[in-house]
N, C-alpha and C positions, 0 to 999 in steps of 0.2 A: 919403592920395590925395586930389586936388580933387575935387569934385564935379561934377555937371553933364555932363562929357566920359564920367566913368566912372559904371557902373552896376555893383555888385556883388550879383548874384543869391544867392549863396550862400555870405558871409565866413566864412572860418576863420582861426584866428589864427596858426596854423601851417602847413608843408606847401608843396606847389607851386601857384604862383599863374600862371594863365594869362590873357594878353590876346587878345581876340578882335576883330578888326578886320574892318569889312563891306565890301560891294561898292559900285561907283559907284551912286548914287541910292538905296542901301540904309539900313539903319540900324540900331543895335544890337539891335532888337527880332528883326532875323531869326535871331539865334542865340538867343533864349531857347527853341526846341524842343532846343536842344543839350546844353542844360546839364545835365539829368538823366541823359544818358548817361555823364557823365564822374565820375570816382572821387570819392565824398563827403567825401574829405580835400584836395580841390582847391579853390583860392579863385580861381573863374572870374568874370573883370571884362568887360564889355563896353564897348566904345570907341566913342562916336560921334564923329563929324568934326562940325564948326558946319555950319548949315544946317538941321539936323533940328529944331532946335527955335524956338520965337519968339524973335524978337530976336537972333538970331545968323546972320550971313551965311557963305557957303561960301568956303573958301579954294581958289585955281586952281592953284596951283604947289605941287608935289610935295615939295619940299624944306621950303618955308613950312609946309605942312601937317602934315610930319612932326614937325618942330620943336614946333610947336605940341601937339600931341598927345604927345610925348616928355615935355614939361614936367610935363604931368598925370599920366603913369603912372612917373616917376621916382621918386616918393617909394615906391611900390609894388615897385621893383626890390631891394629890402634881403633877397630871400630867391630860392630858387631859383625860376627863371620861365621861361615862355617868351611867344612871339608867334606868333598865327597871323593868317593874313588871305587873305580870299578876293579875287580880281580887284584893284580897287585896294585893299582892305585888304592884299593880299599886296606889293605894291610899298611902301605905308607901313609894313609890318613890316620889309622889308629896310631902308629909309630909315634908320627908327629904330634898327635894330641897327648900321647904321654909324654913327649919331651917338653913341651909346652907346661904342663904340669908339674914336672920334675924340676923345672927352672923358674916355676913361680911367675909364669909369663901369662899374659892373656890366653886363656885356651877358647877353644871354638865354642860358640853356643849351640850350635848343633854338628852333629857327625852323622854322616851318610854311607854306609858301608855294602857294595854290592859284589854279590858272586866271591865273597873272600869269608872266611871263619877262621878264628883261631884253633878251632877243634883239630885233634890229628885227622889226618886224611891218608889216601893212598900215596900221595905224592911223599910223604914222609919216608916209606918204606920203599919205593919204586921212584927216585927222582926222575923227571923228565928230561932236566936239563944234560944228563948223562946218556940218555938214548943215542944210538946210531942216527944218521942224518934221515934217513927213510922213515924209519919208527917216529923221530921226533916230528915231523912233517904230519905224518899220518895221526899222531895224538892232537897236534894242533887243528888238524882238519876236524877232527871228531868232535873238537869243543865248541864247532860250531861258527868259528871264525870266519871273516870274510874271505871268500877264496884268493882274490890279488895275487900275492907273490905264490900261493900254496899251488897253485895250477901252473907257473911258468918256473921251471927248473932253474933257469939262468937267474930269476930274480929271486927263488928260493934261496941258492947259494948265497946272494949278497946279504939276505934278510937273516938267515939261521943263527950267525955269530951273536946279532942282538936277541933274539928271540930266546936264544940258549943262556945268555948273561942274564935276561929278566928272569927265566924262570928259576935259573939258580939262587935270586933274591928270594923268592917264593917258597921253592923247595928245601931252602935250608934255614929259613925261620924257625925259631922255637920262642915259645913264650918264656919269659924270664920268671923262676919262681920268686913269689912273694911280691909281684908287680901289684901296686893298689888297683883298684877298679876305677875307671872313669867316672866322674859325675856329671858326664855330658848327656842330653838329649840324644838318642840314638835312632837313626832308621835303618832298617835291616831289608833289603832287598834282594830278589835272587829270582832265579826261574822254575817253575815245577819239576821239569824234566833236566836239570842241571845235572849229569854224571858225578862229576867232582864236588859239587855243593849244592846236592840235596837239601830241603828244606828243613830237616832232623839234624843236618849239620848244623845249619845257619842258627838253629835255637840256641847252640851255644853261645851266643853274643849275650843273653840273659845273665851269664856269670861274669861278665867282664864290665859291667856298669853298674852303677847305682842310681844313673838317671831313669827316664821313662823311654822304653823301647817300642817302637811302633815297627810291624811285620808287614810288608808287602811280599806278595809271591804272585808273579806273573805267569802265563802260559809260556812255555818255552825253555830254551837250556840255557848256556851260559851266556849268550848274549841275547837274554829275552829281550831287550828293548828295542833290538832292530825293528823296525816296522811300528812301533809304539813310543817313540820318543816323548810326543807331546804328554801321553797320559802318564808316563813316568815323571817328567817333569813336574806335572799338576800335582803327583803326591809328593814331590820332593818339595814344592813351593808350601803346600799346606803344611806339611810337618816343620818347617822353618818357620812358618807364622804360628805354629803352636809352641815351639820351642820359643821363639823370642816374647810371647806371652806369658809363658811360663818364667821366664828370667824377668819379665817385667814385674 
């Protein structure tokens, strides 16, 4: 697998390989605390979108970004593998799974989508990436994002262009008419109090796959996993085991 986009925290030579895709404005580092909770024989790979590293510019269109990331992970799809994404990462994971199917390439044996749904939502009519700076910062803060740069005006000025670019990826995505449903076992995760992705919006996933769908709704908002990473990973691990058992 090409380096730069991918960070392999704990490479293993055999076994299940899991690709983790981060949220808008995030980075692969957001998943580092997750890694120790996964089984020791999993090859856990953190996937980073352009714009996080010096010398790279963010991509602003979902399918272009999905193709870019897919080219980097494709060499690593030669064994049982899965994709898990949170928010923007879930959108990209879905598009990458579609891309593999379109190319007749090995698709994921399991797909985990967290806090994002292909159903229409408020961002379709009121794109967040077009908000004035102060309103954008307030919108991100309301999502429950960790404070960090949001509380520091100087850091926010440095972070804002990347957040705006990533949100454009999400806000401008629309499903292509006639897209065939996936056949991949799917896990849908979200927060019961997520204002942008409430449980009823997450229900739409049942119409986008012919494979089994497992639902996990946790207390909390958009970043429901904060303070319960071990619990969330336990559900992911169990769902992957079920998916691989079905495949066998």
